[in-house]
C-alpha positions, 0 to 999 in steps of 0.5 A: 473528443466527446460532445461533453468536452471529455476525452478518454486517456490512459491512467494506469498502465497494465502492469501497475493494475495487475500488481495492485490487485495482486498486492491487495490480495496478498495484503488481505491474506497476510494481515488476517493470518498475521492477526491469527499468529499475533493471537497465539502470542499477543504483544498487548492486552488484546486479541483480534476477533477470530472471525477477522483472522485466517488459518484456523490455528497457528500452524494453519496461519503460518502456512497462509502467512508464508504463502502470501509472503512469497506472493506479495514479495514477488509481486512487490519486486515486479512492481518496484522494478517496473516503477523504477525502470519505466520511470513510473515512479519518477513520473507519478511520485516525484517531486514532493515537497514539505510546502506542497504536502502541507498545502494539500493536507490543508486543502484536504482537511477543508474538503477542497483538494482537487482530483480533476485530473486523475493522471496527476497525483497530489502531494498527499497521494505521492507521500502516501504511496512512498510512505507505503513503499517504505512500510512494506520494506520495513515489513519485509525486514522485520519479518525476516528477523522474526522468521530467521532470527539467527541468520538475520542477527545483524539486521535484528540488532537495529530492531532490538533483536527478535522481540523488538522486531515483533513490535516493529513488525506490528506497528508497520502492519498497523500503518499498512492497515491504516493506509488501506482504510484511508485509500479505500475512503479516498476511492469512495470519495472520488469514485471515478478513480475506481474503475480506472484500476480495472480499465486503466482509462478515465475521462479527463476534462479538456481544461486539465488536458491543456487542449 
């Protein structure tokens, strides 16, 4: 134990840290190239600034998008398999209940949401991480319909065929970007959580350890 009464404990396993940063890189590539693809045939009365996009033109953006897609899919599969088999999801993301979620949302809005023990996710974090997994699944499924509308015609029926899948894909992308923005803001508000995604360890107060 350190003189300050804190001790260093493991927060994030190595697999979680590696897949986290690969996911972040792949998502950045997919969003930036996806915005360039969107600009070629916009759904709404706006386009994304060219400086925010990747690929230079439609064909180049498609190449970046598909390359990042395979990286994200394979890395995401590793993360999902590890999370389920190791029990990581069960320990970190469950249980979650509406009353607990409402309590923590209210505390967050008042600026009183505690982050003393970084090993334990609060209800807001659990809901957000479960939600982003669901968003990723929707992105993959809608992306498959856009990529291969004939082969995935049956799946496309649940989304309004090809055009409907484009809208589903767009709004899922928007939800993912919103999650990333909130995730970064939370890291800035609780800066001691950021180094743990590199080292995997953090100092936890003795009171939080139950010592």
